[in-house]
N, C-alpha and C positions, 0 to 999 in steps of 0.2 A: 816200211812206210808207217806203221803204228808207232814203232820206236822213235822215228824222226818227229812225229807229231808230239809225242810225250816229251821228248828232249827239248823241242822248241818251246813248248808251253812252260816247262820247268824253268828254262833260262829266261823267258819273258817275265815270269813272276819274280824270280830272283833279281833281275835287273831292275824291276819296278820297286822292290824292297830297298835295293841300294839307292836308287834315285830318291825315294822317300826319306830314307835315313840321312842322306846328305843335305836335305833341306834343313836340318838342325844346324848346319853352318851359318845359316842366315838368321838375322835378328829380326826378320819381318814379323810383325805381330798378327798377320792373318791366321784365322783359326785352323786353316788346313796346314799351314807351315808348322804352327805350334802343336798341332795334334800329333805330330810324328815324335814329339817328346814322350808320349805316354807308352806305346806298346813295345817297348824294348825287349822284354822277356818273351812276348808273343812272337816277335820277329825272329828272335833266336830259335824258338821252338819250331816255328813254321819253316825256317830255312833248313833246319835239320831234317824235318819230315820230307821236304821237297827233294833234298839231296839224296836221302835214302831211296825215295821212290824213283828218282832218275837212274840210279845205278842198279836197282832191282830190275827195272825194265830192261836194262841192258843185259842182265843175267838171263832174264826169261827168254828173250829173243836172240840170245847168244851173240850180241853185238860186241865187237872187240873194244877194249878199254885202251885209252891213251890218245884219243883224237884231240884235235883242237877244241871241239865242243866240250869234251870232258875237262880239258884245262880251264876253260872259261867257267864252267860250272863250279869246280873246286875253288877257283879264285874268288868267285862271288861269295861262296859259302864261307871260306876263310875270312874274307873282308867283313862280312856281317857278324861273325862270331867275335872278332877282335873289336870291331867298332862299337858294338853294344855290350860285349862283355866288360870292357874297360870301365863303362859308365855304371853298370849294375853290380860289379864286383864289390864295391865298398858296402853294399847292403846284404851281403851274404855272410853266413856264420863264420867263414874262414878268413874274413878280412879283419883288420885291426879295429878294436872298438874306440869310438870317438869319445864316449862317456864312460867313465869308470863305474864299475859295479861296487855297491856298498859292501863294506867288510864288517863294520861293527854296527849293529842295529841300535837306533835311538828313535822310538816311536814318538817322542815329544818333538822331534825335529823333521818328522815325516810328513808328506802330503800325498794323498791318493787322488788322481784326477781321471775322470772319464770324459772323453770327447765323443759326442754322438750326433751324427746327422740323422734326424728322426724320420725324414721324408714326410713332407707336410701332409699328403694325402694318406699316410699310413694310419690305419684305424686300430692297430694292435697295441693300444695303450697299456694294457695290464701286462702284456708280455715284456715290454720295455721296462715298466716300472718293477716288475719281478726281477729282471736282470740287475737293475740298480740296487735293489734291496740285497740281492745275493752278494754282490761284489763290494758294497758299502763304501763308496768313494767318499772322500772329504769335500770334493769340488766337482760339480757337474758343468760341463759347457755343452749346452744343447742347441742344435742348429735346425733350421727350417721349422721354427716354432711359430704356429699361428695361435689364435685365441683358444681354439679347441685344445691344442696341446698345452697351452699354458694353464688352462683349467685342469687338465689331467695331472699336471705337475704339482698342483695345489695339495694332492694327497701326500706329498713328500715334505710338507712344510714343517712338520714337527722335527724332522731329522735335519732339514735344511732351512733354517728360519731366515737366512740372509740371502736375498735374491735381488738380482739386477735383470729386469725383464724388458724385452723390446720385441714383443710378438707383432708379426706382420703377415699379410696374406700373399706375399710375393715370393715365397720360398727362401727368404733371407731373414726372417725373424730369428731371435737369439735369446737365450736365457743363460745367465750364470747363477748357479745356486751353491751355496756353501754352509757347511756346518760351522765353519770358523767365521769370526767377526769380520765383516767387510768394513775396513776403516775409511776408505774413500773409493769412488767409482766415477766413471764417465762413459757415456754412450757416444761414440764418434762416427761420423760419416766423412771419412777422410777424402774419398775420391768421388763416389757416386751418392747422391742424396738419399737413395733408397737401399743402400748397402751399409748396415751398421757394423761396428766392432764394439767390444766391451772391454774396458780397461779398468782393473780394480786392484786395490792394495788390501791384502788379506793378512790377518794375524793368525799364525798357526799356534799349536799347543804350547810351544816353548816361549811364546811371546814375541817372536821375531816376525818381521814384516816380509811379505813376499808379493811381488807384482805379477798379476795373472792377466793375460790378454787373450780374448776370444775373437777369432777372425773367421770370415766366410766370404772372400771375394767372389765376384761373378766370374765364371769360366769363359774362355774362348769357345764359341760353339755356333754352328751353322744356322740354327733356328732364327736368332735374332741378328745373324751376321756380325756377332760380337767378337772383336779381335781380343788380344791378350793385354792391351794397353791398360785397362782399368785394374785388372788383377795384379799385373806386374808393379804398377805404380803404387797400389795400397800396400803390398808386401814390403816394398822398399821404403815407403814412408814410415812404416812400423820399424823396420830395421834401423833407419836413421835415428828415430826417436828413441830406441832402446839401446843403442851403441854405448852411450855414456851413462846409462842408469847404474846407480850404485847399489840399488836393492837387488836381491835375487829375482830372476825373471823366468816366467814360464809362458810360452805362447802356444795356444792350442786351437785347432779348428780344422775345418775342410778347406784346404787351400786351393782346391780345384786345379792342383798341379802335383806332379809326381816328384818323389824325393830326389831323383837324379837329373832334374831339369836344370838348365842354366839359371832360370830365375830363382829357384830354390837354393842352389848353391850361392848365388849372389846374395840372397837374403841372409844366409849364414855368414858369409864373408863380411858383410857390412854390419850385421848386428852383434857379432862376436858370440852368437849362441851355438849350442851343440845339438846334433841330431842323435838321439839314443838308438835309432834304427841301425846306424852304421856299425857293422860288426855283429849284429844280432839277428838280422833277417828283414824280409820285405814288410811283413805285417800288412798285407794288402787288405784294404777296407772297403774297396769298391770294385766290382759289383757283387753284392751279397748273393744273388741268385744265379750268377753266371761264372762258373769255375774258371773258364778259359778267357774271361774278360775282366781281370782283376788288376788293380793298380793301388799303390800306396798314396791315397789322396788325403787322408785325415792324418794330421801330424800333431806332435807335441815336441816342441823345442824347448831347451832350458839353458840358463847361464851356467858358467863354470862353478857356481857356488854349489851345485847339486851332484850327487852320485845316484845311480840308478838301482833301485831294489827289485823292481819288476817291471815288466812291459808285457802286455797281453792283448790280443784281439779277442773280444767277447763274442758270445753266440749271436746268431741272427735274431733281429728283433722286429721283422716285418718291413724294415727299411731297405733301401738299395745299398746302404752302407752298414758295415759291422761298426759297433762302438769299439773304442780302443781305450785301454786302461793302462796308466803308468803310475808307478809309485816311486817318488824321488825323496831323497833324504838331504837335508841342508848340511853340507860339509864344506864351508868356504876355505878351510885349511887345505883342501884337495885342489884348489883353483888352478894352481901352477903345475899340477900334474896332468891336466887335460886341456891342452892349448886349443884354442879355436882355429878355424880355418884361416890361413894367411890371406890378406887383402892387399891390393895394390892401388895406386893412384887411378890406374885405368878402371878398376872395379868401381870406384866412387864416381868417376866420370860417366861410366855407363849407367849407374843407378840414377844420377842426376839427369841423364838424357831420357831415360824411361819416364821418370816423373814429370819432366818438362813435356814429353810427348803427350801425356795424359792431360795436362793443362791445356796444351795447344788444341787438342782434339775435342775439348769440351766434355771430357769424360765425367766431369764433376756436376753435370747438369742434372 
């Protein structure tokens, strides 16, 4: 009797995980549907634990193996492992790297960038500032910046005299601070009037120009019953704008989306940018305080002009996000050795549809 109850519960949970996973086949923007993009590694781990518990209960109560129920359990387990494994495999260390590693160091053509969601209510200013001083980036993209955090960043003004600031009290304020000269910049509200992005052209030590874009779209979430339409549209509008850019490009920010989602893949396909995580690891940046609830939400993408010298998740700084650091080196001669993800006409049509959907829904209000 006990074994039957355990077996039934295990199969019900596994069936629910399969049903939720299959929701990813839909392009419906509802937060519940899009939310299943996130916990792929957690689903793999949970399905393994449930399957082990299922067969341990059989051993404890001496229940024979090989029943129809056992076949169903194994089938559900294998499906979940393959379904999610295919999608997360590119972000493991055994997968091919999309971005080449730097072979010959040239500090004049190098740029170190930190992307950090500060958590607006975080009071640990000095801890974060200490981390920045330790890793000494050239450019900082700070998110969830309100006036209190903007004032705290003033202590870095000697090192980072060039600043584009858009502090806000709605958790979507942003600052881009640079030790290099910012030749031009623009604060944009592409989709929603209270969600800014920063677009800047920076001159690095070699004298060459680099375009750096900081983004932080609003996530699909239940509190405001917010779907994924504004987030998807903002990312794809940036992708379309950057596709034909001749300058080297770096895009960094909290995308409120995981690296393996359809939207992020579509962004890379449309923009022709590369994801340095591929072949190097997850570098999960959220949630800093919950080990079993972590996702790669903070991203740094780059054009094929760059190779990767280093990528690192930094220590906890009081936020629910870890900062992430990347050091890139400008090597346009390597451009043809690291192709971007292939795109199709259908990809462009899908992107246009998502952008149109945002316009129709009034997401830019």
